[in-house]
Structures are given as structure tokens and as C-alpha cells.
N, C-alpha and C positions, 0 to 999 in steps of 0.2 A: 521675427521674419518680416521683411519689408514687402511693399507692394510690387506688382509686376504686370507686364502686358506683352503679348506676342503680336507683332505686326506681320501678318501673312499677306499673300498676294494672289490674285487670280492667275498670274503668269509671271515668268521672269521679266525683269525690267518694268514691272507695274509701278514702281516707285517706293518699294519697301525701304531701301537704304535712306532715301531723302526724308521720307515720312518719319522713320525712326530717329534720324538726326534732328528733325524739326521738333518732335515731341521732347527729345532730350534737351534741346536748347530752350524750349518754352518752360520746361520744368525747372531747369537750373536758374532761370530768370525769376522764378517764383520762390527761390531759396531752397529748393529741394535738392538733396544730395543724390545724384542719379548716375547710373552707369549703363553702357550699352552691352549687348550680348548677342552673339551669333554662334550657335553650337557648332555648325559646320559651314564652311565657306569654300566655294570653288572659285579660285581667282588666280590670275597671273600677276595681279597688282598687289604687292605685299609691302610690309613695313617691319622695321626692327624696333622693339621696345627697348627701354633703357637697360633692362636686365638681359638683353640679348636674345629675345624670343621673336620668332617670325609670326606675324598675324596679318589678316587682310587689311588693305589700305582703307576700305570702307569702315572697318571697326576703329581704326586709328582716327579717322575723320570724325566718327561719332563720339569717340572719347574727347576729342577737342570740343565738340558741341557741348559735352558735359563739363568741360573745363577740368578734366582729370587726366592723369597720365595713363596711356593705354598699357594693358598688361595681357599676358597670355590667357588669363581667365576669361577675357572678353571674347576670345575666338579660339576655343580649345582645339578644334579640328580644322585644318586648312588643307585643301586639296589643290595641288598645282599641276594642271594638265601637262603631260609630256608628249601627247599625241592624241589620236582619236579615241584610244581605248585604255589608256593607263594614265595614272597620276602619281605624283609624289605625295605621300601622306605626311603631313606635319602635325605632330601631336604635342600640345602644350608648348608650342614654339620651336620644336626640334624635329627634323626629318627622321622618320622611322622606317622608310623604305618606299619602293614603288609597288603599286598594286593595280590590277585591272579593275574595270568597273564591275565586272561579274564577281570577282573575288571580294571586292569591298562590300557590295550590296548583298553578297551571298552569306555574309556572317560577320565580317569584321566590324561593319558599321554598328550593328546591334550591340556588339560587345562594348562599344564606346559609350552607350547610353549612360551607364553609371558614372563614367568620368565627366561627361558634360553636365549631368545633373549635380554632381559634386561641385563643379566650378560655378554653376549658377547659384547653388545654395551658399557658397562662400561669398559671392558678390552680394546676394540678398541679405546676408548677415552683416555686411559692411555699409550698404547704401540704403537710403530711404525708398528708392525705387530702382528697378532694373527693367529697361525697355529692350525686349528681345526682337530680333529680326529673323523671319523665316527665310526659306530658300525656294525658288521656283513657285510651285503651287502646293497647298496641302491636299489637293484632290488628285495627286499622282497615285492612283490606286494600285498601280503595279509596284510601288516602292513603300507603301504604308507599313508593311510588316516590319521593316528594318529602319523606319524613319526615326531620326534623332534630332531633327531641326525644325519640323513643323508641328503637327499634332502629337508626335511622340514626346517632344519636350513640353508641350502645353499640358498633356495628360500627366506626364511625370511630375510636373511642378505645380499643377493646378492653376495654370495661367489663363486668363480671359484672352480672347483672340479678336482682333479687328482685321478684316480682309480689305486690302487696298486694290482698287481696279483703275486701270488707265483708260479713261473714257475717250482719249484722243485716238485710240485704236479702233473704237467702235465695239458694239456688243457687250457693253459693260453690265447691263441688267441680266442678260443670259449667263454671263460669266459669274456674277455674284450668286444667282440662284443655283446654277449648276455646281459651283464649288461646294455649297452647303449640302446639296442633295446627294453628292457622292461621298459624303462622310458618314461614318457609323453614328448611331445614336449617342454614344459616349463622347465622340469628337464633336458632334453638332452642339452638344450641351455647353461647350466652351466658346462657341462662335457667337459673340455678342452682337456683331453688326458689321457695317461696311464704311469705307471711306473712299470717296470718289477723288481721283487725281487727274490733273491736267485738263480741267474743264475750261472751255472757251464759250463765252456768250452770257446770256441772261439766265441766272439760276432759276428764276421763276418758271421757265419752260421745262426745267428738269424735275421740278418738285412733284408733278403728278406721277411720274414714273417712280420716284422714291417712295411716294405713298403706296403705290401698288406693290412695290417690292416689299414694303413693310407688311402689307396685308398677306402676301404670298408666303413670307418666311417668318413673320413674327419678330423680325429683327430690324432695328432702326439704322439709319445712316448718320454717322457721327460728324460728317463734314463734307464739304465740296471744295476742294482746293483748286484754285485757278491755275491755268498754264502760266509759267514764268520762264522767260528766256534768260540765259546767261548765269545760271546757278553755278556751273563749273565745278561741281563737287567730284571727288575721286570716284572713278568708275571701278566696278568690280572685276570684270572679265575681259581680258585682252583678246580672247578668241572672238568676241562679237564686235570688235571695232571695225569700221569700214576700212577696206584696204586702199581706197583711193578717194581723193577729193574731200576728205574729212578736214574741216577747219576747226581748230579749237580756239575759242576766244572767251575770255573771262570779262573783258572790259572793252568797250568800244570807244576809242579816243583817237584823234589825229596824231601823227608823229610829231615829235618835238623838233627834229631836224628837217631837212629838205627831202629826205628819202625814207621809204619804208625798208624794212629788212625782211627778206623772204627765207623762211626755214622749211626745208623738206626733210621729213622723217621717213626713213625706209621702213615700210610696213612688213617687217620680217616675220616668218612663221613663229608661232608661240611667243609673240611679243610680250614682254613683261615690263611692268612699271613704266608704261608710256606716260604716266602722270608726271614724269620728269620734265616734260615739255610744257606743262601748264604754267609754270612760272615765266617762261618765255612768252607764251600767248597772252599773259596778263600785262605785258609791256606795251604801251601805246606805240603803234607803228610797226609792231612785229606780227607777221602773218605766218601761222604754222599750218602745214598740211601734211597728210600722210600720202606717200607715193609708192608705186610699185613698178615704174617703168623708167628706163635710163633717160629718156628725153625730158622727163619731169624734173631732172636735176639741173637742166641747162640754165634756168633763170634763178636758181636758188643761190642765195648768198652764204648759207650754211646748210650742210647736210649732216643730219644726225643718224647714226646707226645705234638704235636703242638696245636695251636689254632683251634677252630672250632665254627661254627655258631649253632651247636647242641650238647651241652655238654652231655646231658642225652642220646641222640642218639649215640654219640661216645662211651660212657661208655657201653651201651648195645652191640654195635658192638665189642668192645674189649673183652667182656665176651663171646659173641657167637663164636668168632674165637680162643679163648684160649689165646689171647694176654694178657688179664687181669691177668690170673694166672702166665704167664711168667714174667710179670712186678713185681708181688708180690714176686716171687722167686728171681728175680734179687735183689730187695731191701733187702730181708732177707740175701742174700749172700754178701751184701755190694758192689754191682756192680752199676755203675752210671746210674741215671735216671734224666731227666730234663723235667718238665712240664711247658709249657708256656700258659698263659691265660686259655682257656678252658681245656687244658691239665693239668694245675695246679689245676683247680677246681675239676677235676675228681680224682686226686690223694688224695684228702682230705677224711674226715670221712663221711660226708653226704652233700647232696644238697637239698635245698628247692627251687623248681622252679615252680612258678605259672605264669611265663612270657614267657619263650622261648619254653619249651615243655609242660608246664602246667601239669607236671607229679607229682607235689607235692613233698613228701619226697622220696628221693632216696639215698641209701647207696653208698658211694664212695669206692675207693680201699683201703682207710685207711692207705696209706703210709705216709701221712703228717697230723699233728694235726691241721686241718683246717676245718671249717664249712662254707658253701657257701649258701647265700640267694640271689636269683635273684630279682633285683629292676627294676621297669619299666623305670626309668631314666637311660640312658646309660652314663657310665664314659668315658670321652674323654679328656685325659690330656697328657702333655709332661713332665714327671717327670725327675728329675736329682738327682743323689745320689752317693753313694759309696758302693762298695762290693769287698771283697777279697783285700782290700787295694787300690783299683783303682777307678778312676772316671768313672761313668756310666751315659749314657743318653738313654732314650727310649720313648715309647708312649704307652698309654693304651686305649683299645677299648673293653668294656665289660659291660654286665648287672649284672654279678655275683659280689656280695660283699663278700669278704673273711674275716672271723673272725679267726685270727691266735691264737691258744691256747697253743703253745709251740714251741719247736725246736729252732734253731739258726736263727736270723734275716738274711734274704737274699732279698735284694731289698725290695719290699712291701710284699713279701711272707715269706717263711721260708725254712730251710734246716734241714734234719735229716740224719746225716752221708753223704753218697754220693747221696742222693735223694734231689733234689732241686725243688722248685716251685715258679713261679712269674707271675704276670700279665703283666710284661713289655715286649712288643715287641721291637725289634731293639736293645736290650742291647748288643748283641754280635757284633754289629758294632763298639763298643767302643774298640779300639785296645788293650789297656793295660788290661782291664777287660777280654777280650776274651783270651788273652794269659795266664792270671792267672787262668782262669776257665779251660782251656785245660791242664795246668800243674796239676791241682787237679784231673781232669778226668784221665790223664795218670798215676798218682800215684796210684789212686784207682783201675785202671784196670791192673796195673802191666806192663805197656808199657814203653819202653825207647823212648818215643816220646818227642821231644823238639819243642815248637812253634818257628817259624821263628821270629827273633828279630825285623824285619823291615817291616813286612806286614802292609800296610795301606789300610784299606778297602775303605776309602774315596778317596784315590789316585787311587785305582783300578777302582772305579766307574767313576772317571773323565776320566781315560784312555779309558774305554768302551764308554763313551759318545763322546769322541773325535774320536774314531773309527767310530761311526755312522756319525759324521759330515764329516769325511774323505770320507765315502761312497758317500754321497751326493756331496761333492765338486769335487771328482775325477771321478764320474761315472754318474752324472746327468747334464743336461744342465741348469746350475744355472742362466745364464742370462735370459733364457726363463722362468724359475720358478719365478724369481724376477719380470718379467713383468706381470706374472699372479697375483702375490701377490699385486702388485701395481695398476694394471689397470683392473683386472678382466678377465673373459673368452673372447676369441676372438669373434668378431661379425660374424654372418653368418654361424655358424656351421650347417652342414646338419642334417636333421631329418632322423633317421634310423628306418624304419618300423620293426615290427608293432606298437611299442610304448606300453604304459601301457594299459591293458585291461580297458574297461569302468567299 
């Protein structure tokens, strides 16, 4: 059996995903054969593995940090929210149905503990080390009984735990202490210590507090990671993205041509795989922002309608806000629009949906000669093709089946003038195609924008993963981390009262 570690957090967004990826990249650079694991992930940003399994984008990114192919074993349970109270449950890469939060936490989740432990055991039998990521906080005492992703998996597999806290939010000492103090004695015995994330300033000013925390809990701090801009790694949850004014940028560089290119992304409800625009944001001179008002489309050179877990709901939202009319006017004026997956579907003539929304027949925006029928079976593929004279690779995740009735072929969708639609996620990560597409957009928008000739999205992603590895290597006690991974939590860690409530 190989070594392992669980990276937990004081809160959601404490930095568990990036710390896990950073530890993975540090280990693989030491010659360790390592894999990521997250027993249960709630995210609208997902990815398709080569065997046709759907997993969270964060785990696919972590697999890349490990320089291995992602598989369903790395994220056996994926929850895809379909509203405030229900989610699609994806088990070992395949959807198995919709379930309410009460129904899932009421019994179904606990039944999956054996499955996720089996997946973890299989990975540990193959790799030297498996770095696991928790979810939310391990001190969610209302959910501990059915937990399979934090202390449930740590207890089941005997994993040592490091708790990550985001000091940029404030209150990190109270969060560390409170997290431990709300765990049962058995759970506390596995919590080895802490890792501070996003620190700004002189570490020597923090050290007295870390010493006091050690004295209060008997647990050490394994590192203080500095705040870093522009990491640009895949985000987990589309529900938490800002609906307006969010600018995504991976690289700060002036435009190659005389003009910049402005891209507006409609922040539709249940937006999924908004990571599709990261490759655009990586281009020098391309500015990407999320918008939710029609006037914000006026100065945009390209408008993207992204994927969504609620196509009909997104269509209704666009109409209610006046964005639908603005898109129709753009298309009529020959101004560029791109629809991806759900965004492609709602640009068509009509939708027949008895699966996702159960709304039946719904008229689309009519910008593309496409009719969509929702199938119960989900399409999960990794297509390869050609568009605009360039090689393209992508992945598809959708229930909607598109019947294309006209227009010019564009990937699996179509194009009418400067309005494009496709089910392919990730196509813009193909460098040659992205440059060709941006040249078309610039010409249609009348912009003197020139794509940079040498931007490699894959190389930029590797640089970002190396930055994460550097954070761990330079700012964490890697010898102590390795001892944890290899030997487990230290013996004799003190119990911090009051512990978990009965």
C-alpha cells in the first residue's frame, strides 16, 4: 500500500485544490509516482476522461500536475447542481440520476463510502502516493455522520490530514483551532497540523501566532504559502463565480496588433465549464469579462453564451434580462456570437426537453438552423476534428442532441455568418484553431487585433502548475510533509475539547 495525505480546509475556497495540485507537482518532480483523489466533488466544471467518464475539472487539472491521465477513480462521485436543492449524481463517470440534498445526505451518500474507499485503495495499489482533497470543511458537524469526503475518507483509509486556511480572509487562527475542536477524538487523532495559504507580508510577524497555535493544539504548521496573482487554475464551482465584472486573465501582456479584443461572457444560471474562456484570456490583448446586462454587450467584439446545466432556464433568463434581444440584434448586424454546449442549444430554432427541465417544446433564439432534443443518455466523448483549417480537440458533456439543418459546418455544430455554435468544450485550447478563430472575430468586429503567434495554452498551464509546485517546495516543510505521506499522522496528538457534539 502506498502513502497518502488528505488536504482539508477551514472553509470552501480555502485553497485545497491548488495546494493538492502543488503537492502533486512537487512530488512528481522528486520522481514520485503520484495521483490525485477527491471522493466527492460538487462542481459544474467537469471534464471527460479518455475512457468517456465525467469527473471534476479540478481533478483533471491535478492529474496534469501529476503528469498522468485522469480517470474516474480520481473523482468517483461528482454532483452537478441543477438548482438550489437538487443535483445530478455522477458515479464513476456516469450519471445515475437526480437527487435532492436531503435525499443524498439522508442515506445515499453513506452507501457510497465503500465505493470511494475501493477507488482510493485501487489508486494506492498503483501509485507511490495519493494526495486526496477534501470538500468544504471537515467540521461541518451536521454532515459528519454521512461524510465520505473529509474525515469519513480519512478514517476509512487511515490518512493523515493537513488543514488549509486562507489567511487573506482573516480569522485563520480561530478557524484552525475551531476546526480541530469540533472533531471527535478519533478524527482529531488524524489531524496532523495546518498550512497557511495566501499570506501577504513578513512571515516573522506571523510566527508568534503559529507558536501559540502549536501550544494550544499540539499541532504544527507545515508551511506558509504566499499570495500569488495569476495562477489561473481551473475553478470548481460555477455557482460561485461573480455574475458581473469578473475579468479572467492568465497572462498580462500588451496586444500584438493595434487593438485589444473584448469578449463578453453571458453569466447564465447554472453556468458550466466557464473554463472554456481561459484559453482566450491567456491571449495577449484579449480581455474577458462576465456580464448580465444587455448594455454590457455594446462594446464587446465577441459575445459567448457558455455551457449551462439548465438550457431552458438560461434561455428564460436571457429573455427576462433583455440579453436575448441584444443577441438577436448582434447577429442581425453581423457581430460575432459563439454558443458552446447549452449556449449552442439555445441559439437554435427550438428545444424539446423532457429530461433536464421537462418543459417540452420551447422556442430558441433562432440564430442557427438547429433543432435540439434532450436524450436521457448523456453524451460523453473526446472528439477530434478540423475547423477553420486547423486541428481541433475537445470534449462533449450534454444531454441535448442537435439536428443541424443548414449553415456552414463548424465542429459538430454550424455557423451562419459570424454566429457559431458547437457542443465542443475545450476547443479554444487548440492553439492554431484559437488563433484562426480570433482572426475571424477581429475581421468581423473591424478590430486591428492580431493573435500572438507563439501563445501555447498547454505551456502556460504547465508553467502555472510549476508555480504551484514551487510554492510547496519553497514555502512548506517538504521533509515533514513527506513523513506524513509515508508514515501517517504523529502518535499522541492531544485532544482539544469540546470535540464533536453527541
